[in-house]
VOPAGU-2260 file (C-alpha; in pm, 1 decimal, decimal comma):
REM VOPAGU-2260
SITE   aa  ch    i         X         Y         Z
SITE  MET   A    0   10649,6    2614,6  -10233,8
SITE  MET   A    1   10628,2    2314,1  -10000,6
SITE  ASN   A    2   10326,3    2464,6   -9829,8
SITE  GLU   A    3   10154,2    2516,9  -10164,9
SITE  LEU   A    4   10223,8    2155,1  -10266,5
SITE  SER   A    5   10095,9    2024,6   -9933,7
SITE  GLN   A    6    9782,1    2232,9   -9970,6
SITE  SER   A    7    9730,9    2104,4  -10324,8
SITE  GLU   A    8    9776,2    1744,4  -10212,2
SITE  HIS   A    9    9530,1    1801,8   -9928,3
SITE  ILE   A   10    9272,7    1944,2  -10168,9
SITE  ASP   A   11    9326,0    1653,4  -10408,9
SITE  VAL   A   12    9283,9    1396,0  -10131,4
SITE  THR   A   13    8968,8    1571,5  -10011,8
SITE  SER   A   14    8831,8    1573,2  -10366,7
SITE  ALA   A   15    8913,5    1202,7  -10406,9
SITE  GLY   A   16    8736,8    1128,3  -10078,9
SITE  ARG   A   17    8426,5    1312,3  -10194,7
SITE  THR   A   18    8434,2    1126,4  -10525,6
SITE  THR   A   19    8459,1     790,1  -10346,5
SITE  ALA   A   20    8173,7     883,4  -10113,5
SITE  ALA   A   21    7958,2     992,0  -10408,2
SITE  LYS   A   22    8035,8     665,1  -10586,1
SITE  ASN   A   23    7936,0     464,0  -10277,9
SITE  VAL   A   24    7610,4     657,6  -10252,5
SITE  GLY   A   25    7547,1     588,2  -10621,2
SITE  VAL   A   26    7607,0     214,4  -10577,2
SITE  LEU   A   27    7375,1     206,1  -10276,0
SITE  GLY   A   28    7107,7     400,3  -10462,4
SITE  PHE   A   29    7131,9     166,1  -10759,6
SITE  ALA   A   30    7100,6    -139,0  -10531,6
SITE  VAL   A   31    6789,0       6,3  -10367,5
SITE  PHE   A   32    6641,0      88,0  -10709,6
SITE  MET   A   33    6701,7    -264,9  -10841,6
SITE  CYS   A   34    6554,2    -425,2  -10528,3
SITE  ALA   A   35    6245,9    -206,2  -10564,7
SITE  MET   A   36    6208,0    -301,3  -10932,9
SITE  LEU   A   37    6241,9    -673,2  -10853,5
SITE  ALA   A   38    5975,9    -642,7  -10584,1
SITE  ILE   A   39    5718,9    -464,0  -10800,5
SITE  PRO   A   40    5540,4    -782,7  -10920,7
SITE  MET   A   41    5488,4    -884,1  -10558,1
SITE  VAL   A   42    5316,9    -561,2  -10453,8
SITE  SER   A   43    5147,1    -432,9  -10770,6
SITE  ASN   A   44    4823,8    -514,3  -10948,9
SITE  GLN   A   45    4807,8    -595,3  -11320,8
SITE  ARG   A   46    4767,0    -233,4  -11426,7
SITE  TRP   A   47    5075,1    -105,4  -11245,4
SITE  LEU   A   48    5274,9    -409,5  -11347,9
SITE  ALA   A   49    5202,3    -320,1  -11710,9
SITE  VAL   A   50    5311,6      38,1  -11640,6
SITE  ALA   A   51    5635,5     -86,8  -11483,8
SITE  THR   A   52    5703,2    -305,5  -11789,0
SITE  THR   A   53    5649,9      -7,4  -12018,3
SITE  PHE   A   54    5889,0     193,4  -11799,5
SITE  LEU   A   55    6160,1     -70,1  -11847,1
SITE  VAL   A   56    6107,3     -88,8  -12223,7
SITE  PHE   A   57    6106,3     287,9  -12274,4
SITE  SER   A   58    6407,8     323,2  -12044,6
SITE  VAL   A   59    6604,8      94,4  -12276,4
SITE  VAL   A   60    6502,7     305,9  -12577,2
SITE  ALA   A   61    6591,2     631,2  -12398,6
SITE  LEU   A   62    6930,9     492,5  -12292,4
SITE  SER   A   63    6999,0     383,3  -12650,6
SITE  GLN   A   64    6908,5     735,7  -12764,0
SITE  ASP   A   65    7156,9     865,8  -12506,8
SITE  ILE   A   66    7439,0     682,2  -12685,9
SITE  VAL   A   67    7382,8     891,2  -12999,6
SITE  LEU   A   68    7266,1    1219,5  -12849,9
SITE  GLY   A   69    7419,1    1228,2  -12503,3
SITE  LYS   A   70    7744,7    1039,6  -12556,3
SITE  GLY   A   71    7810,7    1129,4  -12919,2
SITE  GLY   A   72    7650,8    1475,9  -12918,6
SITE  MET   A   73    7461,2    1415,6  -13245,3
SITE  PHE   A   74    7114,2    1568,2  -13285,7
SITE  HIS   A   75    6926,5    1252,3  -13376,8
SITE  MET   A   76    6546,3    1287,2  -13367,0
SITE  GLY   A   77    6435,3     973,7  -13547,9
SITE  HIS   A   78    6515,2     709,4  -13287,6
SITE  ALA   A   79    6161,3     568,9  -13274,2
SITE  MET   A   80    6232,7     430,7  -13621,8
SITE  PHE   A   81    6486,5     183,0  -13481,2
SITE  PHE   A   82    6250,3     101,6  -13195,0
SITE  GLY   A   83    5985,1      20,1  -13453,4
SITE  LEU   A   84    6223,9    -178,8  -13672,2
SITE  GLY   A   85    6293,6    -415,3  -13384,3
SITE  ALA   A   86    5925,4    -450,7  -13299,1
SITE  TYR   A   87    5821,8    -515,3  -13659,8
SITE  THR   A   88    6112,2    -755,4  -13716,8
SITE  THR   A   89    5990,0    -974,2  -13431,5
SITE  ALA   A   90    5625,7    -939,5  -13541,1
SITE  ILE   A   91    5689,8   -1024,5  -13906,5
SITE  LEU   A   92    5923,5   -1315,9  -13834,1
SITE  ASN   A   93    5676,9   -1461,5  -13585,4
SITE  MET   A   94    5350,3   -1406,0  -13772,3
SITE  THR   A   95    5459,2   -1441,1  -14136,4
SITE  PHE   A   96    5752,1   -1682,2  -14116,1
SITE  HIS   A   97    5648,7   -1859,5  -13792,2
SITE  VAL   A   98    5985,3   -1800,3  -13625,8
SITE  PRO   A   99    5968,1   -1839,4  -13244,2
SITE  VAL   A  100    5983,0   -1502,6  -13067,3
SITE  LEU   A  101    6301,2   -1587,9  -12879,5
SITE  TRP   A  102    6480,2   -1680,1  -13203,4
SITE  SER   A  103    6375,2   -1347,8  -13356,0
SITE  LEU   A  104    6564,6   -1143,6  -13094,9
SITE  PRO   A  105    6905,2   -1155,5  -13271,7
SITE  ALA   A  106    6740,9   -1030,9  -13590,8
SITE  ALA   A  107    6558,5    -759,7  -13392,9
SITE  ILE   A  108    6899,9    -632,6  -13282,5
SITE  ILE   A  109    7103,2    -686,5  -13600,2
SITE  ILE   A  110    6856,4    -546,2  -13855,6
SITE  PRO   A  111    6806,3    -207,2  -13678,8
SITE  ALA   A  112    7183,0    -190,7  -13613,3
SITE  LEU   A  113    7255,6    -244,6  -13983,4
SITE  PHE   A  114    6997,0      16,2  -14079,7
SITE  GLY   A  115    7153,7     254,8  -13829,4
SITE  ILE   A  116    7496,4     203,9  -13983,8
SITE  LEU   A  117    7369,8     234,4  -14342,9
SITE  LEU   A  118    7162,4     544,7  -14274,2
SITE  ALA   A  119    7434,1     710,6  -14066,6
SITE  GLY   A  120    7701,4     670,0  -14333,1
SITE  PRO   A  121    7575,5     946,4  -14567,4
SITE  ILE   A  122    7461,5    1189,8  -14295,8
SITE  VAL   A  123    7713,4    1181,3  -14008,4
SITE  HIS   A  124    7905,8    1468,5  -14165,1
SITE  LEU   A  125    7600,6    1687,5  -14102,7
SITE  ARG   A  126    7590,1    1889,1  -13781,8
SITE  GLY   A  127    7328,1    2035,9  -13552,4
SITE  ASP   A  128    6994,9    2120,9  -13715,4
SITE  TYR   A  129    7089,9    1965,1  -14050,0
SITE  LEU   A  130    7140,9    1622,2  -13894,7
SITE  LEU   A  131    6822,4    1664,3  -13691,4
SITE  VAL   A  132    6613,5    1737,3  -14002,4
SITE  ALA   A  133    6763,6    1439,7  -14189,0
SITE  THR   A  134    6678,9    1196,6  -13906,9
SITE  VAL   A  135    6326,5    1339,8  -13879,6
SITE  GLY   A  136    6284,5    1266,0  -14249,9
SITE  PHE   A  137    6397,0     904,1  -14204,4
SITE  ASN   A  138    6143,9     855,9  -13924,3
SITE  MET   A  139    5859,7     996,1  -14135,1
SITE  VAL   A  140    5951,6     777,1  -14433,1
SITE  PHE   A  141    5958,9     472,8  -14203,8
SITE  VAL   A  142    5609,1     539,5  -14069,2
SITE  GLN   A  143    5473,3     598,2  -14419,8
SITE  ALA   A  144    5625,4     269,5  -14534,8
SITE  LEU   A  145    5452,9      85,8  -14248,0
SITE  GLU   A  146    5117,6     249,2  -14316,4
SITE  ASN   A  147    5135,5     166,9  -14687,7
SITE  ASP   A  148    5205,6    -200,4  -14611,0
SITE  VAL   A  149    5537,3    -228,7  -14792,8
SITE  PHE   A  150    5591,7    -580,6  -14935,1
SITE  GLY   A  151    5254,3    -676,4  -14787,9
SITE  VAL   A  152    5393,1    -778,7  -14448,1
SITE  THR   A  153    5349,9    -473,7  -14221,3
SITE  GLY   A  154    4971,0    -486,9  -14189,5
SITE  GLY   A  155    4917,9    -128,8  -14303,6
SITE  PRO   A  156    4769,1     129,4  -14062,5
SITE  ASN   A  157    4624,2    -145,2  -13840,0
SITE  GLY   A  158    4959,5    -310,3  -13779,8
SITE  ILE   A  159    5011,7    -674,5  -13679,6
SITE  PHE   A  160    4819,6    -854,4  -13405,0
SITE  GLY   A  161    4847,5   -1190,3  -13231,2
SITE  ILE   A  162    5224,4   -1202,0  -13180,1
SITE  GLY   A  163    5325,6   -1510,9  -12983,2
SITE  SER   A  164    5500,7   -1536,8  -12646,1
SITE  PRO   A  165    5863,8   -1640,5  -12589,5
SITE  HIS   A  166    5934,4   -1998,4  -12479,7
SITE  ILE   A  167    6234,8   -2049,2  -12249,4
SITE  PHE   A  168    6331,3   -2395,0  -12118,2
SITE  GLY   A  169    5978,2   -2521,5  -12167,3
SITE  PHE   A  170    5814,1   -2221,8  -11999,4
SITE  THR   A  171    5588,2   -1981,6  -12189,2
SITE  LEU   A  172    5627,9   -1615,4  -12094,1
SITE  SER   A  173    5263,4   -1526,5  -12138,7
SITE  SER   A  174    5173,4   -1375,9  -11801,1
SITE  GLU   A  175    5224,5   -1010,2  -11718,1
SITE  THR   A  176    5474,0   -1105,5  -11446,7
SITE  SER   A  177    5687,8   -1320,1  -11677,5
SITE  VAL   A  178    5692,3   -1047,7  -11944,1
SITE  TYR   A  179    5797,3    -797,8  -11676,1
SITE  TYR   A  180    6096,2   -1008,6  -11574,2
SITE  PHE   A  181    6180,4   -1060,4  -11941,8
SITE  ALA   A  182    6188,1    -680,5  -11981,3
SITE  MET   A  183    6393,5    -660,5  -11661,4
SITE  VAL   A  184    6661,5    -887,9  -11808,5
SITE  VAL   A  185    6681,7    -669,2  -12119,2
SITE  PHE   A  186    6698,2    -356,4  -11900,9
SITE  VAL   A  187    6986,6    -495,4  -11691,6
SITE  PHE   A  188    7167,0    -602,6  -12008,9
SITE  THR   A  189    7135,1    -245,1  -12138,7
SITE  LEU   A  190    7272,0    -103,1  -11813,9
SITE  VAL   A  191    7573,4    -334,2  -11841,9
SITE  VAL   A  192    7632,8    -218,2  -12199,6
SITE  MET   A  193    7606,8     147,0  -12095,9
SITE  ARG   A  194    7843,5      97,3  -11802,6
SITE  ASN   A  195    8101,4     -83,1  -12015,7
SITE  LEU   A  196    8070,6     184,1  -12283,8
SITE  GLU   A  197    8147,9     459,7  -12032,5
SITE  ASN   A  198    8469,8     283,6  -11927,0
SITE  SER   A  199    8581,9     181,7  -12275,3
SITE  LYS   A  200    8800,7     340,4  -12540,7
SITE  ALA   A  201    8490,1     396,4  -12755,2
SITE  GLY   A  202    8312,3     572,2  -12468,3
SITE  ARG   A  203    8605,6     808,5  -12416,2
SITE  ALA   A  204    8621,1     877,8  -12789,1
SITE  LEU   A  205    8249,3     961,9  -12797,5
SITE  HIS   A  206    8293,9    1193,8  -12499,9
SITE  TYR   A  207    8572,7    1385,3  -12675,7
SITE  LEU   A  208    8363,7    1387,6  -12992,4
SITE  ARG   A  209    8071,5    1543,6  -12808,4
SITE  GLU   A  210    8287,3    1808,6  -12645,4
SITE  ASP   A  211    8472,0    1916,3  -12960,8
SITE  ALA   A  212    8478,1    1714,3  -13282,6
SITE  LEU   A  213    8762,2    1917,9  -13433,5
SITE  ALA   A  214    8980,1    1873,3  -13124,8
SITE  ALA   A  215    8897,6    1501,4  -13123,0
SITE  GLU   A  216    9016,7    1469,1  -13481,9
SITE  SER   A  217    9336,5    1658,5  -13397,7
SITE  ILE   A  218    9435,3    1391,4  -13142,0
SITE  GLY   A  219    9378,4    1105,8  -13386,7
SITE  ILE   A  220    9016,2    1003,5  -13321,5
SITE  ASN   A  221    8834,1     888,4  -13635,0
SITE  THR   A  222    8514,7    1083,3  -13570,7
SITE  ARG   A  223    8326,2     934,6  -13866,5
SITE  VAL   A  224    8382,4     577,3  -13747,2
SITE  TYR   A  225    8273,3     653,2  -13391,8
SITE  LYS   A  226    7964,9     843,0  -13505,8
SITE  ILE   A  227    7854,8     545,1  -13714,7
SITE  PHE   A  228    7939,7     314,0  -13423,4
SITE  ALA   A  229    7712,0     519,3  -13194,2
SITE  PHE   A  230    7424,8     500,1  -13443,7
SITE  GLY   A  231    7467,4     124,4  -13486,4
SITE  LEU   A  232    7488,2      45,1  -13113,6
SITE  GLY   A  233    7200,2     276,7  -13025,2
SITE  ALA   A  234    6983,4     133,0  -13303,0
SITE  GLY   A  235    7056,5    -226,1  -13196,3
SITE  LEU   A  236    6953,7    -162,5  -12834,2
SITE  ALA   A  237    6641,4      23,2  -12946,9
SITE  GLY   A  238    6552,1    -271,8  -13170,4
SITE  LEU   A  239    6584,9    -510,1  -12875,8
SITE  ALA   A  240    6348,2    -288,6  -12676,9
SITE  GLY   A  241    6109,5    -297,0  -12972,4
SITE  ALA   A  242    6103,7    -677,3  -12961,8
SITE  VAL   A  243    6009,6    -669,5  -12592,1
SITE  TYR   A  244    5741,2    -409,9  -12671,3
SITE  ALA   A  245    5593,3    -642,7  -12935,5
SITE  VAL   A  246    5588,0    -928,7  -12683,5
SITE  GLN   A  247    5427,4    -713,1  -12413,8
SITE  TYR   A  248    5132,0    -599,9  -12626,3
SITE  SER   A  249    5121,8    -894,5  -12871,3
SITE  ALA   A  250    5074,4    -628,3  -13139,2
SITE  VAL   A  251    5252,5    -348,1  -13323,5
SITE  SER   A  252    5118,6     -50,9  -13520,2
SITE  PRO   A  253    5276,4     250,3  -13696,4
SITE  ASP   A  254    5137,9     504,2  -13446,7
SITE  ALA   A  255    5363,0     368,5  -13169,6
SITE  PHE   A  256    5678,4     465,4  -13360,8
SITE  ASN   A  257    5595,3     803,3  -13510,4
SITE  PHE   A  258    5790,7    1127,6  -13498,3
SITE  LEU   A  259    5628,6    1236,5  -13171,3
SITE  GLN   A  260    5776,2     933,3  -12994,8
SITE  SER   A  261    6120,4    1030,4  -13123,9
SITE  VAL   A  262    6069,8    1382,0  -12986,1
SITE  LEU   A  263    5987,9    1237,6  -12644,4
SITE  PHE   A  264    6301,2    1021,7  -12630,9
SITE  PHE   A  265    6511,7    1315,0  -12752,3
SITE  SER   A  266    6362,6    1540,5  -12484,2
SITE  ILE   A  267    6415,4    1285,5  -12207,5
SITE  VAL   A  268    6789,9    1269,8  -12275,5
SITE  ILE   A  269    6823,5    1648,6  -12295,0
SITE  VAL   A  270    6625,6    1715,9  -11976,8
SITE  GLY   A  271    6772,2    1419,5  -11788,8
SITE  GLY   A  272    7128,9    1532,1  -11847,4
SITE  SER   A  273    7266,1    1234,0  -12039,1
SITE  SER   A  274    7325,0    1026,2  -11725,9
SITE  ILE   A  275    7162,1     694,1  -11643,5
SITE  PRO   A  276    6977,4     830,0  -11334,4
SITE  GLY   A  277    6870,0    1138,9  -11529,2
SITE  VAL   A  278    6735,1     935,6  -11821,8
SITE  LEU   A  279    6544,4     700,9  -11589,4
SITE  LEU   A  280    6399,0     999,1  -11404,8
SITE  GLY   A  281    6286,7    1151,7  -11733,9
SITE  VAL   A  282    6116,0     827,9  -11840,3
SITE  ALA   A  283    5937,9     807,1  -11504,1
SITE  VAL   A  284    5811,3    1164,9  -11532,1
SITE  MET   A  285    5698,4    1120,1  -11890,6
SITE  PHE   A  286    5539,5     775,1  -11881,5
SITE  VAL   A  287    5471,0     678,8  -11519,6
SITE  LEU   A  288    5330,8     996,9  -11364,1
SITE  PRO   A  289    5051,9    1028,3  -11624,6
SITE  GLU   A  290    4928,4     686,6  -11510,5
SITE  ALA   A  291    4918,9     805,6  -11149,5
SITE  PHE   A  292    4706,8    1101,6  -11260,6
SITE  ARG   A  293    4520,3     941,7  -11546,6
SITE  GLN   A  294    4262,7    1220,5  -11562,9
SITE  PHE   A  295    4547,9    1454,1  -11660,6
SITE  ALA   A  296    4714,0    1211,3  -11901,7
SITE  GLU   A  297    4628,8    1429,3  -12203,5
SITE  TRP   A  298    4821,0    1712,5  -12042,4
SITE  ARG   A  299    5146,8    1520,1  -12014,4
SITE  TYR   A  300    5299,7    1681,8  -12323,9
SITE  PHE   A  301    5217,0    2027,2  -12190,8
SITE  ILE   A  302    5360,3    1942,0  -11847,9
SITE  PHE   A  303    5674,2    1786,9  -11995,2
SITE  GLY   A  304    5723,8    2082,7  -12230,6
SITE  PHE   A  305    5696,1    2322,7  -11937,6
SITE  ALA   A  306    5939,7    2104,4  -11740,8
SITE  MET   A  307    6185,4    2121,4  -12033,3
SITE  ILE   A  308    6174,7    2501,9  -12030,4
SITE  LEU   A  309    6233,9    2515,6  -11655,3
SITE  ALA   A  310    6512,6    2257,4  -11675,4
SITE  MET   A  311    6693,7    2447,5  -11949,0
SITE  ILE   A  312    6670,7    2770,1  -11746,3
SITE  LEU   A  313    6754,5    2630,2  -11403,7
SITE  ARG   A  314    6967,6    2328,4  -11502,7
SITE  PRO   A  315    7109,7    2393,3  -11851,0
SITE  LYS   A  316    7318,1    2073,7  -11832,1
SITE  GLY   A  317    7015,8    1863,1  -11735,4
SITE  ILE   A  318    6848,4    1755,5  -11413,5
SITE  TRP   A  319    7120,3    1496,9  -11343,5
SITE  PRO   A  320    7417,1    1585,3  -11566,8
SITE  ALA   A  321    7663,5    1315,7  -11663,6
SITE  LYS   A  322    8018,8    1336,3  -11533,7
SITE  PHE   A  323    8324,2    1206,9  -11711,9
SITE  GLY   A  324    8650,3    1161,2  -11528,7
SITE  ARG   A  325    8773,3    1367,3  -11234,9
SITE  ILE   A  326    8966,8    1692,6  -11241,4
SITE  PRO   A  327    9220,4    1725,4  -10957,2
SITE  GLY   A  328    9104,1    1965,6  -10688,9
SITE  TYR   A  329    9408,0    2192,9  -10709,7
SITE  LEU   A  330    9322,9    2273,5  -11073,7
SITE  THR   A  331    8972,8    2387,9  -10986,3
SITE  LYS   A  332    9060,5    2567,2  -10662,5
SITE  GLY   A  333    8932,0    2924,1  -10668,0
């Protein structure tokens, strides 16, 4: 018996050492990644700087999608709607009501978050394909409302042009470099939110909810509340990304927030594996590589679709699957 306990303790210590080493490697990799992103404006031309800004914006949207799909396990395929709500909130407040862009950011977060909560309330009891179809319908209704110029403020099919630049401490963020660093701040803020969510009570509840909703309810987790919470938080972050998108292009249009965009964000989370590195890798493959091979840009959907098939066959849990907690080594031995 003593020998078995000693062996178990040895296995557990070895497992803990491997976990610590993996964590250190992850921290080092993240530091290298952040240093590389900060250095991009110094080594890139205007074209690649714009691509890097788009990468940051779309990464925020994909991470916000991960809260609903990856963390909560809900098949939500209408996330581009919240992305568009944030963008149009900033555009309308700035162009119609002459609100400074920076002052529109709280509204660009709160309004999509409220819509996420209100829309989630009646549908969170749905599961699987039924929830997916409902969210697809919301996205299509949203795009139709934009194209039909609801209340005369959305600009119809042409959208809204001439959106102003943010002003911070007397500086105008009008250059490509300043907009990039603005997007970088939003990206880092999103990473902090995601990290805190993983280590919080809500993050643990969402994990249990994703694994087995019935079991989660049996241990006292209010699954309805946490599902709505996931929709609200994900929608708020997507809306913030939409505001940055509006600033980057000084324009918004319905085509940028259609159902196909929602499919892309959904696919990125599935293929990436619902982890931060996996999601970022998926965004890079989907939006950065086509710029490197611009002549094949029209083929990106075909390439990504083929990559999805391969990933589901070879890596059914995703390219970089998320891990939650640590199981002692003696429980998994053999």
